[in-house]
PyMOL Python script that loads the backbone (N, CA, C, O; Angstrom):
from pymol import cmd

cmd.read_pdbstr("""\
ATOM      1  N   MET A   1       0.836  -1.177   0.000  1.00  0.00           N
ATOM      2  CA  MET A   1       0.000   0.000   0.000  1.00  0.00           C
ATOM      3  C   MET A   1       0.883   1.244   0.000  1.00  0.00           C
ATOM      4  O   MET A   1       1.815   1.355   0.796  1.00  0.00           O
ATOM      5  N   LYS A   2       0.584   2.163  -0.889  1.00  0.00           N
ATOM      6  CA  LYS A   2       1.331   3.416  -0.975  1.00  0.00           C
ATOM      7  C   LYS A   2       0.665   4.450  -0.069  1.00  0.00           C
ATOM      8  O   LYS A   2      -0.526   4.733  -0.194  1.00  0.00           O
ATOM      9  N   ILE A   3       1.457   5.003   0.838  1.00  0.00           N
ATOM     10  CA  ILE A   3       0.969   5.976   1.808  1.00  0.00           C
ATOM     11  C   ILE A   3       1.608   7.321   1.530  1.00  0.00           C
ATOM     12  O   ILE A   3       2.825   7.422   1.378  1.00  0.00           O
ATOM     13  N   LEU A   4       0.782   8.354   1.464  1.00  0.00           N
ATOM     14  CA  LEU A   4       1.266   9.710   1.236  1.00  0.00           C
ATOM     15  C   LEU A   4       1.133  10.512   2.524  1.00  0.00           C
ATOM     16  O   LEU A   4       0.029  10.745   3.016  1.00  0.00           O
ATOM     17  N   TYR A   5       2.270  10.928   3.056  1.00  0.00           N
ATOM     18  CA  TYR A   5       2.308  11.776   4.248  1.00  0.00           C
ATOM     19  C   TYR A   5       2.414  13.222   3.788  1.00  0.00           C
ATOM     20  O   TYR A   5       3.187  13.538   2.885  1.00  0.00           O
ATOM     21  N   TYR A   6       1.632  14.100   4.413  1.00  0.00           N
ATOM     22  CA  TYR A   6       1.607  15.504   3.989  1.00  0.00           C
ATOM     23  C   TYR A   6       1.197  16.393   5.151  1.00  0.00           C
ATOM     24  O   TYR A   6       0.847  15.905   6.226  1.00  0.00           O
ATOM     25  N   ASN A   7       1.243  17.713   4.927  1.00  0.00           N
ATOM     26  CA  ASN A   7       0.817  18.730   5.886  1.00  0.00           C
ATOM     27  C   ASN A   7       1.648  18.701   7.169  1.00  0.00           C
ATOM     28  O   ASN A   7       1.111  18.769   8.275  1.00  0.00           O
ATOM     29  N   GLY A   8       2.951  18.600   7.001  1.00  0.00           N
ATOM     30  CA  GLY A   8       3.844  18.628   8.149  1.00  0.00           C
ATOM     31  C   GLY A   8       5.168  19.250   7.772  1.00  0.00           C
ATOM     32  O   GLY A   8       5.342  19.740   6.656  1.00  0.00           O
ATOM     33  N   ASN A   9       6.085  19.229   8.690  1.00  0.00           N
ATOM     34  CA  ASN A   9       7.453  19.670   8.442  1.00  0.00           C
ATOM     35  C   ASN A   9       8.236  18.428   8.034  1.00  0.00           C
ATOM     36  O   ASN A   9       8.770  17.718   8.886  1.00  0.00           O
ATOM     37  N   ILE A  10       8.302  18.170   6.737  1.00  0.00           N
ATOM     38  CA  ILE A  10       8.923  16.955   6.219  1.00  0.00           C
ATOM     39  C   ILE A  10      10.313  17.317   5.716  1.00  0.00           C
ATOM     40  O   ILE A  10      10.463  17.964   4.679  1.00  0.00           O
ATOM     41  N   TYR A  11      11.321  16.894   6.459  1.00  0.00           N
ATOM     42  CA  TYR A  11      12.711  17.218   6.127  1.00  0.00           C
ATOM     43  C   TYR A  11      13.337  16.082   5.320  1.00  0.00           C
ATOM     44  O   TYR A  11      13.132  14.908   5.629  1.00  0.00           O
ATOM     45  N   THR A  12      14.103  16.439   4.280  1.00  0.00           N
ATOM     46  CA  THR A  12      14.770  15.429   3.457  1.00  0.00           C
ATOM     47  C   THR A  12      16.131  15.052   4.034  1.00  0.00           C
ATOM     48  O   THR A  12      16.625  13.956   3.768  1.00  0.00           O
ATOM     49  N   MET A  13      16.738  15.920   4.805  1.00  0.00           N
ATOM     50  CA  MET A  13      18.051  15.753   5.430  1.00  0.00           C
ATOM     51  C   MET A  13      19.204  15.841   4.422  1.00  0.00           C
ATOM     52  O   MET A  13      20.348  15.553   4.774  1.00  0.00           O
ATOM     53  N   LYS A  14      18.919  16.236   3.175  1.00  0.00           N
ATOM     54  CA  LYS A  14      20.010  16.488   2.232  1.00  0.00           C
ATOM     55  C   LYS A  14      20.804  17.705   2.695  1.00  0.00           C
ATOM     56  O   LYS A  14      22.034  17.715   2.675  1.00  0.00           O
ATOM     57  N   ARG A  15      20.066  18.724   3.110  1.00  0.00           N
ATOM     58  CA  ARG A  15      20.632  19.917   3.733  1.00  0.00           C
ATOM     59  C   ARG A  15      19.697  20.258   4.891  1.00  0.00           C
ATOM     60  O   ARG A  15      18.514  19.922   4.831  1.00  0.00           O
ATOM     61  N   PRO A  16      20.183  20.905   5.932  1.00  0.00           N
ATOM     62  CA  PRO A  16      19.351  21.182   7.098  1.00  0.00           C
ATOM     63  C   PRO A  16      18.035  21.912   6.796  1.00  0.00           C
ATOM     64  O   PRO A  16      17.034  21.686   7.477  1.00  0.00           O
ATOM     65  N   GLU A  17      18.030  22.778   5.790  1.00  0.00           N
ATOM     66  CA  GLU A  17      16.826  23.572   5.503  1.00  0.00           C
ATOM     67  C   GLU A  17      15.903  22.922   4.469  1.00  0.00           C
ATOM     68  O   GLU A  17      14.838  23.473   4.189  1.00  0.00           O
ATOM     69  N   ASP A  18      16.265  21.784   3.899  1.00  0.00           N
ATOM     70  CA  ASP A  18      15.456  21.149   2.849  1.00  0.00           C
ATOM     71  C   ASP A  18      14.192  20.502   3.414  1.00  0.00           C
ATOM     72  O   ASP A  18      14.251  19.590   4.238  1.00  0.00           O
ATOM     73  N   LYS A  19      13.043  21.005   2.941  1.00  0.00           N
ATOM     74  CA  LYS A  19      11.750  20.443   3.331  1.00  0.00           C
ATOM     75  C   LYS A  19      10.914  20.228   2.070  1.00  0.00           C
ATOM     76  O   LYS A  19      11.125  20.891   1.055  1.00  0.00           O
ATOM     77  N   VAL A  20       9.970  19.299   2.143  1.00  0.00           N
ATOM     78  CA  VAL A  20       9.046  19.027   1.052  1.00  0.00           C
ATOM     79  C   VAL A  20       7.620  19.060   1.591  1.00  0.00           C
ATOM     80  O   VAL A  20       7.407  19.003   2.802  1.00  0.00           O
ATOM     81  N   GLN A  21       6.643  19.151   0.684  1.00  0.00           N
ATOM     82  CA  GLN A  21       5.235  19.160   1.075  1.00  0.00           C
ATOM     83  C   GLN A  21       4.723  17.776   1.419  1.00  0.00           C
ATOM     84  O   GLN A  21       3.850  17.627   2.274  1.00  0.00           O
ATOM     85  N   ALA A  22       5.269  16.749   0.746  1.00  0.00           N
ATOM     86  CA  ALA A  22       4.730  15.405   0.905  1.00  0.00           C
ATOM     87  C   ALA A  22       5.793  14.357   0.605  1.00  0.00           C
ATOM     88  O   ALA A  22       6.778  14.620  -0.084  1.00  0.00           O
ATOM     89  N   VAL A  23       5.564  13.154   1.144  1.00  0.00           N
ATOM     90  CA  VAL A  23       6.446  12.025   0.859  1.00  0.00           C
ATOM     91  C   VAL A  23       5.593  10.773   0.664  1.00  0.00           C
ATOM     92  O   VAL A  23       4.695  10.488   1.455  1.00  0.00           O
ATOM     93  N   LEU A  24       5.891  10.029  -0.408  1.00  0.00           N
ATOM     94  CA  LEU A  24       5.163   8.814  -0.752  1.00  0.00           C
ATOM     95  C   LEU A  24       6.008   7.610  -0.343  1.00  0.00           C
ATOM     96  O   LEU A  24       7.169   7.492  -0.735  1.00  0.00           O
ATOM     97  N   VAL A  25       5.402   6.703   0.463  1.00  0.00           N
ATOM     98  CA  VAL A  25       6.123   5.570   1.037  1.00  0.00           C
ATOM     99  C   VAL A  25       5.360   4.277   0.752  1.00  0.00           C
ATOM    100  O   VAL A  25       4.131   4.238   0.813  1.00  0.00           O
ATOM    101  N   GLU A  26       6.120   3.213   0.437  1.00  0.00           N
ATOM    102  CA  GLU A  26       5.521   1.883   0.282  1.00  0.00           C
ATOM    103  C   GLU A  26       6.442   0.863   0.955  1.00  0.00           C
ATOM    104  O   GLU A  26       7.630   0.782   0.640  1.00  0.00           O
ATOM    105  N   ASN A  27       5.888   0.098   1.872  1.00  0.00           N
ATOM    106  CA  ASN A  27       6.658  -0.928   2.597  1.00  0.00           C
ATOM    107  C   ASN A  27       7.932  -0.364   3.221  1.00  0.00           C
ATOM    108  O   ASN A  27       8.981  -1.007   3.189  1.00  0.00           O
ATOM    109  N   GLY A  28       7.836   0.832   3.787  1.00  0.00           N
ATOM    110  CA  GLY A  28       8.972   1.451   4.450  1.00  0.00           C
ATOM    111  C   GLY A  28      10.008   2.071   3.526  1.00  0.00           C
ATOM    112  O   GLY A  28      11.038   2.559   3.990  1.00  0.00           O
ATOM    113  N   ILE A  29       9.749   2.057   2.229  1.00  0.00           N
ATOM    114  CA  ILE A  29      10.679   2.626   1.257  1.00  0.00           C
ATOM    115  C   ILE A  29      10.100   3.914   0.676  1.00  0.00           C
ATOM    116  O   ILE A  29       8.948   3.937   0.245  1.00  0.00           O
ATOM    117  N   ILE A  30      10.891   4.980   0.662  1.00  0.00           N
ATOM    118  CA  ILE A  30      10.451   6.252   0.105  1.00  0.00           C
ATOM    119  C   ILE A  30      10.467   6.158  -1.417  1.00  0.00           C
ATOM    120  O   ILE A  30      11.512   5.929  -2.026  1.00  0.00           O
ATOM    121  N   LEU A  31       9.302   6.336  -2.017  1.00  0.00           N
ATOM    122  CA  LEU A  31       9.178   6.297  -3.476  1.00  0.00           C
ATOM    123  C   LEU A  31       9.387   7.667  -4.095  1.00  0.00           C
ATOM    124  O   LEU A  31       9.837   7.780  -5.235  1.00  0.00           O
ATOM    125  N   GLY A  32       9.059   8.705  -3.341  1.00  0.00           N
ATOM    126  CA  GLY A  32       9.213  10.054  -3.857  1.00  0.00           C
ATOM    127  C   GLY A  32       8.926  11.081  -2.791  1.00  0.00           C
ATOM    128  O   GLY A  32       8.228  10.808  -1.814  1.00  0.00           O
ATOM    129  N   ALA A  33       9.467  12.261  -2.986  1.00  0.00           N
ATOM    130  CA  ALA A  33       9.244  13.372  -2.064  1.00  0.00           C
ATOM    131  C   ALA A  33       9.171  14.651  -2.880  1.00  0.00           C
ATOM    132  O   ALA A  33       9.942  14.851  -3.818  1.00  0.00           O
ATOM    133  N   GLY A  34       8.237  15.511  -2.511  1.00  0.00           N
ATOM    134  CA  GLY A  34       8.102  16.764  -3.246  1.00  0.00           C
ATOM    135  C   GLY A  34       6.771  17.428  -2.999  1.00  0.00           C
ATOM    136  O   GLY A  34       6.355  17.599  -1.853  1.00  0.00           O
ATOM    137  N   ILE A  35       6.101  17.805  -4.073  1.00  0.00           N
ATOM    138  CA  ILE A  35       4.844  18.546  -4.015  1.00  0.00           C
ATOM    139  C   ILE A  35       3.668  17.574  -3.869  1.00  0.00           C
ATOM    140  O   ILE A  35       3.596  16.566  -4.573  1.00  0.00           O
ATOM    141  N   PHE A  36       2.762  17.883  -2.962  1.00  0.00           N
ATOM    142  CA  PHE A  36       1.608  17.032  -2.664  1.00  0.00           C
ATOM    143  C   PHE A  36       0.854  16.610  -3.923  1.00  0.00           C
ATOM    144  O   PHE A  36       0.571  15.426  -4.108  1.00  0.00           O
ATOM    145  N   SER A  37       0.532  17.559  -4.780  1.00  0.00           N
ATOM    146  CA  SER A  37      -0.280  17.259  -5.968  1.00  0.00           C
ATOM    147  C   SER A  37       0.421  16.314  -6.951  1.00  0.00           C
ATOM    148  O   SER A  37      -0.247  15.654  -7.746  1.00  0.00           O
ATOM    149  N   ASP A  38       1.751  16.240  -6.908  1.00  0.00           N
ATOM    150  CA  ASP A  38       2.487  15.337  -7.795  1.00  0.00           C
ATOM    151  C   ASP A  38       2.311  13.870  -7.412  1.00  0.00           C
ATOM    152  O   ASP A  38       2.468  12.988  -8.256  1.00  0.00           O
ATOM    153  N   PHE A  39       1.986  13.600  -6.145  1.00  0.00           N
ATOM    154  CA  PHE A  39       1.885  12.227  -5.660  1.00  0.00           C
ATOM    155  C   PHE A  39       0.480  11.813  -5.249  1.00  0.00           C
ATOM    156  O   PHE A  39       0.229  10.630  -5.018  1.00  0.00           O
ATOM    157  N   ARG A  40      -0.430  12.760  -5.156  1.00  0.00           N
ATOM    158  CA  ARG A  40      -1.786  12.491  -4.661  1.00  0.00           C
ATOM    159  C   ARG A  40      -2.462  11.348  -5.408  1.00  0.00           C
ATOM    160  O   ARG A  40      -3.084  10.496  -4.774  1.00  0.00           O
ATOM    161  N   HIS A  41      -2.363  11.301  -6.707  1.00  0.00           N
ATOM    162  CA  HIS A  41      -3.046  10.286  -7.516  1.00  0.00           C
ATOM    163  C   HIS A  41      -2.441   8.888  -7.362  1.00  0.00           C
ATOM    164  O   HIS A  41      -3.085   7.902  -7.720  1.00  0.00           O
ATOM    165  N   GLU A  42      -1.219   8.785  -6.839  1.00  0.00           N
ATOM    166  CA  GLU A  42      -0.561   7.489  -6.663  1.00  0.00           C
ATOM    167  C   GLU A  42      -0.857   6.838  -5.312  1.00  0.00           C
ATOM    168  O   GLU A  42      -0.641   5.638  -5.139  1.00  0.00           O
ATOM    169  N   ALA A  43      -1.344   7.617  -4.370  1.00  0.00           N
ATOM    170  CA  ALA A  43      -1.504   7.141  -2.995  1.00  0.00           C
ATOM    171  C   ALA A  43      -2.762   6.290  -2.803  1.00  0.00           C
ATOM    172  O   ALA A  43      -3.830   6.593  -3.334  1.00  0.00           O
ATOM    173  N   ASP A  44      -2.596   5.212  -2.023  1.00  0.00           N
ATOM    174  CA  ASP A  44      -3.732   4.397  -1.596  1.00  0.00           C
ATOM    175  C   ASP A  44      -4.317   4.939  -0.301  1.00  0.00           C
ATOM    176  O   ASP A  44      -5.498   4.748  -0.011  1.00  0.00           O
ATOM    177  N   LYS A  45      -3.468   5.625   0.482  1.00  0.00           N
ATOM    178  CA  LYS A  45      -3.887   6.156   1.776  1.00  0.00           C
ATOM    179  C   LYS A  45      -3.193   7.492   1.998  1.00  0.00           C
ATOM    180  O   LYS A  45      -2.026   7.657   1.641  1.00  0.00           O
ATOM    181  N   LEU A  46      -3.903   8.438   2.583  1.00  0.00           N
ATOM    182  CA  LEU A  46      -3.345   9.744   2.931  1.00  0.00           C
ATOM    183  C   LEU A  46      -3.197   9.845   4.440  1.00  0.00           C
ATOM    184  O   LEU A  46      -4.087   9.441   5.189  1.00  0.00           O
ATOM    185  N   VAL A  47      -2.067  10.387   4.883  1.00  0.00           N
ATOM    186  CA  VAL A  47      -1.843  10.613   6.307  1.00  0.00           C
ATOM    187  C   VAL A  47      -1.521  12.083   6.512  1.00  0.00           C
ATOM    188  O   VAL A  47      -0.476  12.568   6.081  1.00  0.00           O
ATOM    189  N   ASP A  48      -2.433  12.786   7.176  1.00  0.00           N
ATOM    190  CA  ASP A  48      -2.255  14.197   7.490  1.00  0.00           C
ATOM    191  C   ASP A  48      -1.393  14.298   8.750  1.00  0.00           C
ATOM    192  O   ASP A  48      -1.819  13.873   9.824  1.00  0.00           O
ATOM    193  N   LEU A  49      -0.211  14.843   8.630  1.00  0.00           N
ATOM    194  CA  LEU A  49       0.688  14.963   9.766  1.00  0.00           C
ATOM    195  C   LEU A  49       0.274  16.069  10.733  1.00  0.00           C
ATOM    196  O   LEU A  49       0.827  16.171  11.828  1.00  0.00           O
ATOM    197  N   GLU A  50      -0.676  16.884  10.345  1.00  0.00           N
ATOM    198  CA  GLU A  50      -1.222  17.946  11.196  1.00  0.00           C
ATOM    199  C   GLU A  50      -0.118  18.816  11.790  1.00  0.00           C
ATOM    200  O   GLU A  50      -0.167  19.179  12.965  1.00  0.00           O
ATOM    201  N   GLY A  51       0.880  19.148  10.965  1.00  0.00           N
ATOM    202  CA  GLY A  51       1.958  20.035  11.389  1.00  0.00           C
ATOM    203  C   GLY A  51       3.121  19.353  12.103  1.00  0.00           C
ATOM    204  O   GLY A  51       4.096  20.016  12.456  1.00  0.00           O
ATOM    205  N   ALA A  52       3.036  18.051  12.320  1.00  0.00           N
ATOM    206  CA  ALA A  52       4.122  17.327  12.988  1.00  0.00           C
ATOM    207  C   ALA A  52       5.359  17.274  12.091  1.00  0.00           C
ATOM    208  O   ALA A  52       5.272  17.491  10.883  1.00  0.00           O
ATOM    209  N   THR A  53       6.499  16.986  12.695  1.00  0.00           N
ATOM    210  CA  THR A  53       7.762  16.885  11.964  1.00  0.00           C
ATOM    211  C   THR A  53       8.009  15.429  11.577  1.00  0.00           C
ATOM    212  O   THR A  53       7.768  14.511  12.361  1.00  0.00           O
ATOM    213  N   MET A  54       8.500  15.236  10.339  1.00  0.00           N
ATOM    214  CA  MET A  54       8.828  13.898   9.830  1.00  0.00           C
ATOM    215  C   MET A  54      10.261  13.930   9.313  1.00  0.00           C
ATOM    216  O   MET A  54      10.630  14.809   8.534  1.00  0.00           O
ATOM    217  N   LEU A  55      11.067  12.963   9.755  1.00  0.00           N
ATOM    218  CA  LEU A  55      12.452  12.841   9.331  1.00  0.00           C
ATOM    219  C   LEU A  55      12.667  11.441   8.762  1.00  0.00           C
ATOM    220  O   LEU A  55      12.023  10.493   9.210  1.00  0.00           O
ATOM    221  N   PRO A  56      13.572  11.292   7.773  1.00  0.00           N
ATOM    222  CA  PRO A  56      13.868   9.955   7.269  1.00  0.00           C
ATOM    223  C   PRO A  56      14.599   9.142   8.325  1.00  0.00           C
ATOM    224  O   PRO A  56      15.332   9.683   9.153  1.00  0.00           O
ATOM    225  N   ASP A  57      14.391   7.851   8.280  1.00  0.00           N
ATOM    226  CA  ASP A  57      15.034   6.963   9.261  1.00  0.00           C
ATOM    227  C   ASP A  57      16.237   6.306   8.648  1.00  0.00           C
ATOM    228  O   ASP A  57      16.917   5.522   9.310  1.00  0.00           O
TER     229      ASP A  57
END
""", "prot")
cmd.dss("prot")
cmd.show_as("cartoon", "prot")
cmd.util.cbc("prot")
cmd.orient("prot")
């Protein structure tokens, strides 16, 4: 199942200030990160982070 996380402080960790609007994940693997509308149609489930911070593991 592809899960799209959005509406939070999603940091890529490439550089300290790099953030994206959304990240698409499947089975714990990041498929893409960027603009919400670019991934919305691919997602099976949406997760609203409600402003929470998300960092890659």
